[in-house]
VOBA-1610 file (N, C-alpha, C; in pm, whole numbers, padded with zeros to 5 digits, always signed):
BEGIN
Unk+15062+11064+02969Unk+15079+11006+03103Unk+15224+10961+03122Unk+15274+10978+03243Unk+15410+10936+03275Unk+15406+10799+03340Unk+15488+10703+03297Unk+15492+10568+03351Unk+15610+10544+03444Unk+15693+10647+03463Unk+15807+10629+03551Unk+15790+10702+03683Unk+15669+10752+03710Unk+15643+10819+03836Unk+15681+10966+03836Unk+15733+11020+03725Unk+15772+11160+03719Unk+15666+11240+03645Unk+15658+11368+03677Unk+15567+11456+03605Unk+15614+11471+03462Unk+15523+11478+03366Unk+15568+11494+03227Unk+15638+11626+03203Unk+15626+11721+03299Unk+15693+11850+03283Unk+15813+11864+03376Unk+15860+11754+03434Unk+15972+11763+03527Unk+16098+11809+03456Unk+16117+11764+03332Unk+16235+11802+03255Unk+16186+11867+03125Unk+16169+12000+03123Unk+16116+12065+03003Unk+16208+12043+02885Unk+16149+12029+02766Unk+16233+12003+02647Unk+16324+12121+02617Unk+16437+12093+02552Unk+16532+12198+02512Unk+16470+12284+02403Unk+16513+12412+02391Unk+16457+12500+02287Unk+16483+12444+02149Unk+16388+12469+02058Unk+16407+12427+01921Unk+16525+12502+01860Unk+16611+12436+01780Unk+16720+12508+01714Unk+16667+12604+01610Unk+16747+12705+01581Unk+16707+12803+01478Unk+16694+12736+01343Unk+16596+12781+01264Unk+16571+12721+01133Unk+16672+12771+01033Unk+16739+12678+00966Unk+16834+12713+00861Unk+16769+12687+00727Unk+16776+12777+00636Unk+16720+12752+00503Unk+16797+12641+00433Unk+16726+12560+00355Unk+16796+12451+00285Unk+16886+12505+00177Unk+16993+12433+00148Unk+17081+12478+00038Unk+17010+12467-00095Unk+17061+12541-00193Unk+17003+12537-00327Unk+17025+12399-00387Unk+16913+12343-00442Unk+16923+12211-00503Unk+16987+12219-00639Unk+17055+12112-00672Unk+17116+12100-00803Unk+17049+11986-00879Unk+17052+11993-01012Unk+16987+11894-01097Unk+17044+11755-01073Unk+17171+11748-01046Unk+17232+11615-01026Unk+17173+11543-00905Unk+17145+11623-00800Unk+17085+11560-00681Unk+16949+11503-00712Unk+16870+11572-00794Unk+16735+11523-00828Unk+16743+11390-00900Unk+16841+11375-00991Unk+16855+11248-01062Unk+16891+11136-00966Unk+16978+11166-00868Unk+17018+11063-00772Unk+16897+11016-00692Unk+16814+11114-00647Unk+16696+11079-00568Unk+16600+10993-00649Unk+16576+11030-00775Unk+16483+10953-00860Unk+16534+10812-00880Unk+16664+10797-00898Unk+16720+10663-00918Unk+16704+10578-00794Unk+16717+10644-00677Unk+16703+10568-00553Unk+16559+10524-00529Unk+16463+10607-00570Unk+16322+10576-00545Unk+16268+10469-00638Unk+16324+10453-00757Unk+16270+10360-00855Unk+16264+10217-00805Unk+16373+10161-00748Unk+16363+10022-00698Unk+16259+10006-00589Unk+16246+10107-00500Unk+16148+10097-00391Unk+16007+10092-00447Unk+15978+10174-00548Unk+15845+10174-00608Unk+15816+10040-00673Unk+15917+09984-00742Unk+15899+09854-00807Unk+15872+09745-00704Unk+15947+09750-00593Unk+15926+09649-00487Unk+15787+09661-00428Unk+15740+09785-00409Unk+15605+09804-00356Unk+15501+09747-00448Unk+15519+09767-00581Unk+15422+09712-00677Unk+15420+09561-00672Unk+15537+09500-00659Unk+15544+09353-00653Unk+15475+09300-00528Unk+15494+09369-00413Unk+15429+09326-00289Unk+15278+09337-00304Unk+15231+09446-00366Unk+15087+09465-00386Unk+15030+09351-00470Unk+15104+09312-00575Unk+15059+09201-00658Unk+15054+09070-00579Unk+15151+09053-00487Unk+15156+08926-00412Unk+15041+08914-00317Unk+14998+09025-00258Unk+14891+09016-00159Unk+14753+09037-00218Unk+14746+09073-00348Unk+14615+09096-00409Unk+14553+08964-00450Unk+14423+08960-00442Unk+14351+08840-00483Unk+14333+08837-00633Unk+14261+08738-00684Unk+14244+08723-00829Unk+14153+08829-00888Unk+14073+08900-00805Unk+13983+09002-00857Unk+14059+09130-00880Unk+14098+09154-01004Unk+14183+09270-01032Unk+14107+09400-01015Unk+13975+09397-01023Unk+13900+09521-01013Unk+13867+09557-00869Unk+13882+09465-00776Unk+13848+09491-00637Unk+13968+09539-00560Unk+13947+09574-00434Unk+14058+09619-00350Unk+14151+09503-00318Unk+14277+09528-00291Unk+14370+09419-00257Unk+14332+09356-00125Unk+14349+09224-00113Unk+14326+09156+00013Unk+14432+09049+00031Unk+14479+09038+00153Unk+14594+08951+00182Unk+14557+08806+00163Unk+14646+08729+00105Unk+14633+08585+00092Unk+14713+08519+00204Unk+14666+08409+00258Unk+14742+08342+00365Unk+14879+08299+00316Unk+14977+08317+00401Unk+15109+08268+00369Unk+15110+08117+00380Unk+15202+08048+00315Unk+15210+07902+00330Unk+15225+07864+00476Unk+15143+07772+00521Unk+15150+07726+00659Unk+15069+07809+00756Unk+14999+07912+00706Unk+14918+07995+00795Unk+14772+07975+00763Unk+14687+07991+00864Unk+14544+07975+00844Unk+14485+08106+00797Unk+14355+08097+00761Unk+14286+08217+00714Unk+14273+08321+00823Unk+14284+08278+00949Unk+14274+08373+01060Unk+14406+08436+01094Unk+14512+08395+01025Unk+14640+08460+01047Unk+14731+08384+01139Unk+14694+08264+01187Unk+14781+08187+01275Unk+14887+08120+01191Unk+15012+08140+01223Unk+15121+08082+01146Unk+15139+07937+01181Unk+15226+07869+01109Unk+15246+07726+01129Unk+15329+07696+01252Unk+15360+07797+01332Unk+15436+07773+01454Unk+15352+07704+01561Unk+15219+07695+01542Unk+15134+07629+01641Unk+15082+07724+01746Unk+15113+07853+01735Unk+15064+07947+01835Unk+14914+07960+01826Unk+14848+07959+01941Unk+14702+07968+01945Unk+14661+08107+01986Unk+14540+08149+01947Unk+14493+08280+01992Unk+14485+08285+02143Unk+14504+08403+02199Unk+14493+08419+02344Unk+14348+08399+02384Unk+14318+08308+02481Unk+14180+08284+02518Unk+14120+08405+02588Unk+13991+08419+02569Unk+13920+08527+02635Unk+13789+08474+02686Unk+13711+08558+02752Unk+13582+08515+02805Unk+13598+08456+02943Unk+13505+08365+02981Unk+13505+08316+03119Unk+13621+08226+03153Unk+13683+08164+03053Unk+13795+08076+03083Unk+13919+08159+03112Unk+13991+08119+03214Unk+14112+08192+03253Unk+14219+08092+03290Unk+14344+08134+03278Unk+14454+08047+03313Unk+14460+08032+03464Unk+14464+07907+03518Unk+14470+07892+03663Unk+14601+07943+03720Unk+14594+08004+03836Unk+14712+08055+03903Unk+14763+07952+04002Unk+14877+07883+03971Unk+14924+07778+04061Unk+14978+07829+04192Unk+14990+07961+04208Unk+15045+08014+04332Unk+14938+08068+04424Unk+14811+08031+04400Unk+14702+08083+04481Unk+14716+08049+04627Unk+14655+08132+04711Unk+14662+08113+04856Unk+14570+07999+04897Unk+14590+07941+05018Unk+14500+07837+05066Unk+14356+07883+05062Unk+14272+07795+05012Unk+14129+07825+05007Unk+14086+07903+04885Unk+14182+07942+04797Unk+14145+08016+04678Unk+14080+07922+04578Unk+13957+07952+04534Unk+13892+07862+04438Unk+13972+07854+04311Unk+13980+07736+04252Unk+14059+07722+04131Unk+13995+07794+04014Unk+14079+07856+03930Unk+14026+07917+03810Unk+13999+07810+03706Unk+13916+07844+03608Unk+13888+07749+03502Unk+14011+07731+03415Unk+14024+07613+03359Unk+14135+07585+03269Unk+14105+07644+03132Unk+14210+07666+03052Unk+14191+07716+02917Unk+14148+07606+02823Unk+14165+07480+02860Unk+14124+07370+02773Unk+13973+07373+02755Unk+13923+07359+02631Unk+13779+07367+02610Unk+13707+07247+02670Unk+13591+07272+02726Unk+13509+07163+02777Unk+13452+07083+02660Unk+13438+06951+02677Unk+13375+06874+02570Unk+13228+06910+02561Unk+13168+06894+02444Unk+13024+06919+02434Unk+12948+06828+02529Unk+12828+06872+02567Unk+12746+06793+02659Unk+12730+06652+02606Unk+12751+06555+02694Unk+12737+06415+02655Unk+12853+06361+02576Unk+12964+06435+02567Unk+13080+06390+02491Unk+13198+06371+02584Unk+13299+06298+02540Unk+13417+06274+02621Unk+13420+06131+02669Unk+13537+06087+02716Unk+13552+05946+02757Unk+13464+05907+02875Unk+13421+06003+02957Unk+13337+05971+03073Unk+13192+06013+03052Unk+13153+06035+02929Unk+13014+06073+02901Unk+12919+05965+02952Unk+12814+06008+03019Unk+12717+05914+03073Unk+12751+05861+03211Unk+12870+05892+03261Unk+12913+05847+03393Unk+12880+05953+03498Unk+12842+05908+03615Unk+12807+05998+03724Unk+12906+05980+03838Unk+12966+06088+03882Unk+13059+06086+03994Unk+13007+06181+04101Unk+13002+06135+04224Unk+12967+06222+04336Unk+13095+06254+04412Unk+13121+06382+04430Unk+13237+06429+04505Unk+13186+06484+04637Unk+13243+06435+04746Unk+13197+06469+04881Unk+13307+06548+04953Unk+13303+06682+04947Unk+13403+06760+05022Unk+13382+06744+05172Unk+13480+06688+05240Unk+13464+06657+05381Unk+13435+06779+05466Unk+13339+06763+05560Unk+13303+06867+05657Unk+13235+06985+05585Unk+13232+07099+05647Unk+13164+07216+05593Unk+13221+07337+05667Unk+13257+07445+05597Unk+13313+07561+05667Unk+13221+07617+05774Unk+13091+07594+05763Unk+12998+07647+05861Unk+12976+07557+05982Unk+13033+07438+05983Unk+13012+07346+06095Unk+13055+07405+06229Unk+13157+07491+06228Unk+13205+07551+06353Unk+13095+07632+06422Unk+13005+07685+06344Unk+12898+07769+06400Unk+12771+07690+06433Unk+12774+07559+06411Unk+12654+07478+06432Unk+12690+07348+06504Unk+12762+07363+06614Unk+12807+07244+06685Unk+12691+07162+06742Unk+12584+07227+06785Unk+12470+07152+06839Unk+12407+07064+06732Unk+12390+07121+06612Unk+12328+07044+06504Unk+12416+06928+06458Unk+12546+06954+06446Unk+12631+06846+06393Unk+12663+06740+06498Unk+12638+06768+06624Unk+12659+06667+06728Unk+12540+06571+06742Unk+12434+06596+06668Unk+12318+06507+06671Unk+12359+06367+06623Unk+12313+06265+06691Unk+12351+06128+06658Unk+12268+06075+06540Unk+12335+06003+06451Unk+12268+05939+06338Unk+12310+05793+06331Unk+12229+05712+06266Unk+12254+05568+06254Unk+12347+05543+06134Unk+12459+05474+06159Unk+12551+05442+06051Unk+12557+05292+06025Unk+12455+05223+06072Unk+12448+05078+06049Unk+12506+04999+06162Unk+12634+05013+06189Unk+12701+04938+06295Unk+12682+05003+06431Unk+12656+05134+06434Unk+12640+05207+06559Unk+12584+05345+06527Unk+12575+05428+06627Unk+12532+05566+06608Unk+12650+05658+06636Unk+12657+05767+06561Unk+12766+05862+06581Unk+12721+06000+06538Unk+12808+06099+06558Unk+12773+06238+06529Unk+12737+06257+06382Unk+12642+06347+06363Unk+12599+06383+06226Unk+12717+06423+06140Unk+12806+06504+06194Unk+12924+06550+06121Unk+13021+06607+06223Unk+13138+06648+06179Unk+13235+06713+06268Unk+13289+06837+06199Unk+13364+06916+06274Unk+13422+07037+06216Unk+13541+07006+06127Unk+13602+06890+06146Unk+13725+06861+06075Unk+13844+06919+06148Unk+13961+06893+06095Unk+14084+06940+06158Unk+14127+07073+06096Unk+14245+07120+06135Unk+14302+07244+06081Unk+14452+07242+06104Unk+14521+07322+06026Unk+14665+07334+06046Unk+14692+07420+06169Unk+14816+07419+06215Unk+14852+07502+06330Unk+14834+07651+06301Unk+14837+07687+06174Unk+14818+07826+06135Unk+14672+07862+06110Unk+14582+07762+06122Unk+14441+07791+06108Unk+14379+07763+05973Unk+14452+07699+05883Unk+14396+07658+05754Unk+14310+07536+05778Unk+14179+07547+05759Unk+14088+07441+05799Unk+14076+07332+05694Unk+14047+07214+05742Unk+14024+07101+05652Unk+13908+07129+05558Unk+13803+07195+05609Unk+13687+07225+05525Unk+13723+07315+05408Unk+13811+07413+05431Unk+13858+07498+05322Unk+13937+07416+05221Unk+14025+07333+05272Unk+14110+07251+05186Unk+14026+07157+05099Unk+13931+07087+05162Unk+13854+06987+05087Unk+13769+07051+04979Unk+13714+07168+05005Unk+13635+07235+04902Unk+13722+07276+04784Unk+13841+07327+04813Unk+13929+07370+04705Unk+13967+07252+04616Unk+14011+07143+04677Unk+14051+07027+04598Unk+13932+06967+04524Unk+13816+06963+04590Unk+13698+06905+04528Unk+13655+06985+04405Unk+13664+07116+04413Unk+13627+07198+04298Unk+13722+07175+04182Unk+13849+07159+04213Unk+13946+07127+04107Unk+13916+06991+04046Unk+13884+06895+04132Unk+13852+06760+04084Unk+13728+06762+03995Unk+13628+06835+04035Unk+13505+06844+03957Unk+13534+06897+03817Unk+13614+07003+03810Unk+13646+07062+03680Unk+13718+06962+03590Unk+13810+06887+03646Unk+13885+06789+03567Unk+13796+06677+03515Unk+13706+06629+03600Unk+13616+06521+03558Unk+13515+06568+03455Unk+13466+06689+03472Unk+13369+06740+03377Unk+13431+06761+03240Unk+13559+06793+03236Unk+13627+06809+03107Unk+13636+06677+03032Unk+13621+06567+03104Unk+13619+06436+03039Unk+13477+06388+03011Unk+13379+06475+03038Unk+13241+06443+03004Unk+13158+06387+03117Unk+13215+06370+03235Unk+13140+06312+03347Unk+13038+06412+03402Unk+12931+06358+03458Unk+12837+06438+03535Unk+12881+06432+03680Unk+12908+06546+03740Unk+12964+06551+03876Unk+12866+06622+03969Unk+12836+06557+04081Unk+12748+06613+04183Unk+12825+06629+04312Unk+12803+06740+04380Unk+12863+06765+04512Unk+12763+06731+04621Unk+12814+06687+04735Unk+12727+06674+04852Unk+12704+06808+04919Unk+12801+06897+04909Unk+12788+07035+04956Unk+12896+07117+04890Unk+12865+07244+04872Unk+12960+07335+04807Unk+12962+07467+04881Unk+12967+07458+05014Unk+12958+07576+05100Unk+12830+07653+05070Unk+12724+07578+05036Unk+12597+07638+04999Unk+12487+07605+05100Unk+12527+07559+05217Unk+12432+07532+05323Unk+12500+07565+05456Unk+12424+07594+05561Unk+12487+07642+05685Unk+12576+07539+05753Unk+12544+07411+05741Unk+12627+07306+05802Unk+12596+07175+05730Unk+12679+07073+05763Unk+12654+06940+05707Unk+12678+06932+05558Unk+12614+06833+05494Unk+12512+06742+05545Unk+12567+06637+05640Unk+12475+06571+05710Unk+12514+06463+05800Unk+12570+06347+05718Unk+12645+06261+05785Unk+12713+06154+05713Unk+12615+06056+05647Unk+12498+06036+05707Unk+12402+05946+05643Unk+12344+06010+05517Unk+12324+06142+05520Unk+12275+06210+05400Unk+12380+06212+05291Unk+12506+06227+05329Unk+12613+06225+05229Unk+12612+06092+05154Unk+12594+05983+05226Unk+12586+05852+05160Unk+12463+05845+05072Unk+12352+05897+05122Unk+12226+05890+05046Unk+12235+05968+04915Unk+12307+06079+04914Unk+12322+06158+04791Unk+12387+06074+04682Unk+12492+06001+04717Unk+12557+05914+04619Unk+12468+05801+04573Unk+12394+05743+04667Unk+12305+05632+04633Unk+12194+05677+04539Unk+12131+05789+04573Unk+12018+05836+04491Unk+12063+05884+04354Unk+12187+05928+04343Unk+12240+05968+04213Unk+12279+05848+04128Unk+12274+05728+04190Unk+12320+05606+04122Unk+12460+05628+04065Unk+12544+05683+04149Unk+12679+05720+04106Unk+12760+05598+04065Unk+12842+05617+03963Unk+12936+05512+03923Unk+13057+05509+04014Unk+13082+05620+04082Unk+13192+05628+04179Unk+13167+05747+04269Unk+13208+05733+04395Unk+13198+05842+04493Unk+13332+05853+04564Unk+13378+05976+04582Unk+13500+05998+04659Unk+13474+06107+04762Unk+13513+06081+04885Unk+13501+06178+04994Unk+13641+06232+05023Unk+13657+06362+05008Unk+13790+06425+05015Unk+13814+06479+05155Unk+13927+06442+05214Unk+13961+06481+05351Unk+14110+06510+05362Unk+14149+06561+05479Unk+14290+06572+05521Unk+14295+06531+05667Unk+14403+06468+05707Unk+14413+06411+05841Unk+14464+06516+05941Unk+14443+06485+06069Unk+14491+06571+06176Unk+14568+06491+06278Unk+14667+06415+06229Unk+14747+06329+06315Unk+14861+06408+06378Unk+14953+06339+06443Unk+15064+06405+06510Unk+15176+06437+06412Unk+15260+06533+06448Unk+15374+06571+06364Unk+15465+06451+06343Unk+15518+06440+06224Unk+15601+06326+06188Unk+15525+06220+06111Unk+15392+06220+06126Unk+15308+06131+06046Unk+15283+06200+05912Unk+15327+06136+05806Unk+15322+06200+05675Unk+15255+06111+05573Unk+15212+06174+05463Unk+15162+06100+05349Unk+15010+06088+05346Unk+14962+06036+05234Unk+14818+06021+05210Unk+14776+05875+05226Unk+14648+05854+05244Unk+14595+05718+05238Unk+14451+05720+05193Unk+14409+05612+05131Unk+14273+05594+05082Unk+14203+05493+05172Unk+14082+05526+05215Unk+14006+05440+05307Unk+13899+05364+05228Unk+13899+05234+05245Unk+13806+05145+05175Unk+13700+05095+05271Unk+13580+05062+05220Unk+13477+05007+05308Unk+13507+04863+05346Unk+13485+04833+05474Unk+13493+04694+05520Unk+13363+04623+05481Unk+13364+04492+05488Unk+13242+04416+05464Unk+13154+04428+05588Unk+13043+04498+05573Unk+12952+04525+05684Unk+12810+04484+05644Unk+12743+04415+05732Unk+12602+04379+05710Unk+12532+04387+05844Unk+12486+04508+05875Unk+12426+04533+06005Unk+12328+04648+05994Unk+12205+04627+06035Unk+12106+04733+06030Unk+12087+04782+05888Unk+12101+04913+05870Unk+12083+04972+05737Unk+12207+04959+05650Unk+12313+04902+05704Unk+12439+04894+05629Unk+12458+04755+05568Unk+12488+04753+05439Unk+12523+04629+05371Unk+12618+04666+05257Unk+12746+04645+05281Unk+12848+04685+05184Unk+12895+04568+05097Unk+12828+04454+05106Unk+12878+04335+05038Unk+12897+04356+04887Unk+12811+04437+04826Unk+12819+04453+04681Unk+12920+04559+04639Unk+12970+04638+04731Unk+13060+04748+04692Unk+13204+04729+04739Unk+13230+04627+04819Unk+13365+04610+04872Unk+13466+04591+04759Unk+13439+04500+04667Unk+13534+04471+04560Unk+13554+04590+04466Unk+13445+04649+04411Unk+13469+04763+04322Unk+13529+04884+04394Unk+13498+04902+04520Unk+13557+05014+04595Unk+13707+04993+04611Unk+13749+04869+04633Unk+13893+04841+04642Unk+13961+04869+04509Unk+13898+04829+04401Unk+13955+04857+04269Unk+13969+05008+04249Unk+13865+05083+04283Unk+13869+05228+04273Unk+13982+05285+04359Unk+13991+05239+04482Unk+14093+05291+04574Unk+14234+05262+04528Unk+14258+05142+04478Unk+14392+05106+04432Unk+14434+05193+04315Unk+14340+05220+04226Unk+14372+05304+04110Unk+14402+05448+04153Unk+14326+05497+04250Unk+14351+05634+04298Unk+14487+05642+04364Unk+14524+05543+04444Unk+14656+05544+04509Unk+14766+05552+04404Unk+14760+05468+04302Unk+14864+05467+04200Unk+14875+05599+04127Unk+14761+05655+04089Unk+14764+05780+04013Unk+14797+05899+04103Unk+14762+05891+04230Unk+14795+06001+04322Unk+14946+06008+04342Unk+15009+05894+04357Unk+15155+05891+04369Unk+15219+05949+04243Unk+15167+05909+04129Unk+15224+05954+04002Unk+15206+06105+03984Unk+15090+06157+04021Unk+15062+06298+03997Unk+15135+06390+04095Unk+15143+06350+04221Unk+15202+06437+04324Unk+15347+06407+04354Unk+15389+06283+04328Unk+15524+06242+04366Unk+15536+06208+04512Unk+15424+06206+04586Unk+15427+06180+04729Unk+15413+06030+04759Unk+15474+05989+04869Unk+15464+05851+04912Unk+15337+05832+04995Unk+15284+05710+04998Unk+15169+05683+05086Unk+15206+05701+05233Unk+15106+05700+05316Unk+15120+05723+05460Unk+15229+05637+05523Unk+15303+05699+05616Unk+15405+05623+05690Unk+15354+05581+05827Unk+15223+05601+05854Unk+15173+05568+05987Unk+15049+05479+05987Unk+14985+05462+05873Unk+14874+05366+05860Unk+14884+05300+05724Unk+14829+05179+05712Unk+14824+05112+05582Unk+14948+05037+05541Unk+15047+05024+05632Unk+15169+04951+05598Unk+15231+05000+05468Unk+15223+05132+05446Unk+15284+05198+05330Unk+15223+05156+05197Unk+15103+05095+05202Unk+15032+05061+05078Unk+14942+05176+05033Unk+14912+05268+05124Unk+14819+05375+05092Unk+14674+05334+05104Unk+14648+05214+05154Unk+14512+05161+05164Unk+14480+05123+05308Unk+14364+05164+05356Unk+14318+05131+05491Unk+14171+05090+05482Unk+14134+04983+05550Unk+13995+04936+05551Unk+13933+04972+05687Unk+13814+05035+05682Unk+13747+05073+05806Unk+13599+05040+05801Unk+13545+05006+05919Unk+13403+04970+05931Unk+13325+05070+06015Unk+13388+05180+06054Unk+13324+05274+06145Unk+13278+05403+06078Unk+13292+05415+05948Unk+13257+05538+05878Unk+13120+05524+05812Unk+13026+05604+05861Unk+12890+05595+05807Unk+12882+05624+05658Unk+12968+05712+05609Unk+12966+05744+05467Unk+12998+05624+05380Unk+13076+05531+05433Unk+13106+05407+05360Unk+13004+05299+05392Unk+12971+05282+05519Unk+12879+05175+05560Unk+12744+05185+05490Unk+12695+05307+05470Unk+12561+05326+05415Unk+12560+05342+05263Unk+12675+05332+05201Unk+12681+05348+05056Unk+12640+05219+04986Unk+12569+05234+04876Unk+12534+05119+04791Unk+12604+05127+04656Unk+12694+05224+04641Unk+12770+05241+04518Unk+12919+05247+04554Unk+13008+05217+04459Unk+13151+05218+04490Unk+13195+05352+04548Unk+13263+05345+04663Unk+13299+05469+04731Unk+13426+05451+04811Unk+13507+05558+04817Unk+13628+05560+04899Unk+13640+05698+04963Unk+13719+05703+05068Unk+13763+05829+05129Unk+13911+05846+05094Unk+13957+05969+05085Unk+14100+05993+05073Unk+14142+06098+05174Unk+14245+06065+05251Unk+14310+06161+05341Unk+14436+06207+05268Unk+14433+06331+05220Unk+14537+06377+05129Unk+14671+06402+05195Unk+14673+06415+05325Unk+14796+06443+05397Unk+14763+06481+05540Unk+14865+06507+05619Unk+14847+06540+05760Unk+14864+06690+05781Unk+14756+06757+05817Unk+14760+06902+05832Unk+14838+06947+05955Unk+14875+06854+06042Unk+14951+06889+06162Unk+15100+06861+06147Unk+15139+06815+06031Unk+15282+06794+06005Unk+15334+06908+05919Unk+15448+06964+05958Unk+15500+07083+05891Unk+15528+07058+05743Unk+15583+06942+05711Unk+15617+06915+05572Unk+15492+06889+05489Unk+15397+06816+05545Unk+15273+06791+05470Unk+15193+06918+05448Unk+15179+06999+05552Unk+15096+07119+05536Unk+15161+07218+05441Unk+15294+07214+05431Unk+15361+07301+05333Unk+15316+07265+05191Unk+15288+07137+05169Unk+15237+07094+05038Unk+15089+07128+05024Unk+15009+07090+05125Unk+14865+07109+05117Unk+14826+07256+05103Unk+14912+07345+05149Unk+14883+07489+05143Unk+14911+07549+05006Unk+14974+07474+04918Unk+15010+07526+04786Unk+14906+07488+04682Unk+14856+07588+04610Unk+14756+07563+04506Unk+14810+07470+04399Unk+14938+07483+04366Unk+14996+07397+04263Unk+14989+07251+04305Unk+15019+07224+04433Unk+15011+07086+04481Unk+14866+07037+04483Unk+14773+07122+04525Unk+14633+07082+04530Unk+14581+07047+04390Unk+14630+07117+04290Unk+14591+07083+04153Unk+14645+06945+04115Unk+14768+06916+04156Unk+14824+06783+04129Unk+14745+06675+04201Unk+14705+06704+04325Unk+14626+06607+04401Unk+14494+06579+04331Unk+14429+06684+04285Unk+14303+06667+04213Unk+14324+06588+04085Unk+14436+06613+04018Unk+14467+06539+03897Unk+14485+06390+03926Unk+14555+06359+04035Unk+14573+06218+04070Unk+14440+06148+04097Unk+14351+06216+04170Unk+14219+06158+04196Unk+14140+06141+04067Unk+14140+06245+03983Unk+14064+06240+03858Unk+14115+06127+03768Unk+14246+06111+03760Unk+14301+06005+03676Unk+14266+05868+03731Unk+14268+05853+03864Unk+14231+05725+03923Unk+14085+05692+03899Unk+13998+05791+03916Unk+13855+05769+03893Unk+13829+05739+03746Unk+13893+05814+03657Unk+13876+05790+03513Unk+13921+05649+03476Unk+14033+05607+03531Unk+14083+05472+03504Unk+13981+05367+03550Unk+13922+05390+03665Unk+13823+05297+03719Unk+13697+05293+03629Unk+13651+05408+03586Unk+13528+05413+03508Unk+13548+05362+03365Unk+13670+05363+03317Unk+13697+05318+03180Unk+13754+05177+03175Unk+13747+05108+03287Unk+13812+04975+03293Unk+13740+04872+03206Unk+13613+04894+03174Unk+13539+04796+03089Unk+13486+04861+02964
//
């Protein structure tokens, strides 16, 4: 086969030269050749002895060199190339590209620093909500008032939807948490036509008795508004909503996520809400009002700002964002 795009017969080989008979050998030449071959034969015998095992009657077998393992890995620390389902993640993936699995081995079931901990990850909105506007406009009780079951979410000016973004980041976050031994549950994974409604999203976390819940979002504010912020539950006690037991731990969770998100991404908190603390308290979000377990929302950036969306559109940045969330959640769960 030709690898340069040319036919293998494009340049036919030159004719073979005429065969010349060899000159008559002389005895002196034979002695020179024998003398030259003797050291090579001796060296070969020595090498054979070095690689042969103690069983002189068996076939030779190589012994590990100093600093090398029985599998042939030298002391340089080089690891075998991974194979199977694990693959190296591609940091240059396009928006919405599901993250590949990491090459780092998963801990055994029930092992790792977060073993026994339950985390619910809530990817905001649903890619199918656009096709089910009647269903998602249905009103549900959020404790303080009634509001739409769900919304379509925002999108960038180029059409990259918030629902695509949140699923991508959430899947990355799930993988990172599971590698630490946590049990991770999704509220949706693009596995249902729309929703779930905001009251059901809260109920999923409650019924799982989650140690922490995070709802992943991106904002759709005006251009020039930049940065991320974490939304904390206000103290609410109305109807089905009673957040009195989760306000304090949710703030602790949120503060840790803010710190680790800044560290992982290098991004500053929002310049338009939260007084640059990265923290906002709200009482109008059913997902927070109806939660009975520690829960926060995160708006990872503004999809309508050119500089923010340039970051949110990059798989490498989304991996960093997921890392910041995972580190914040891990810090919260390991605090005692």
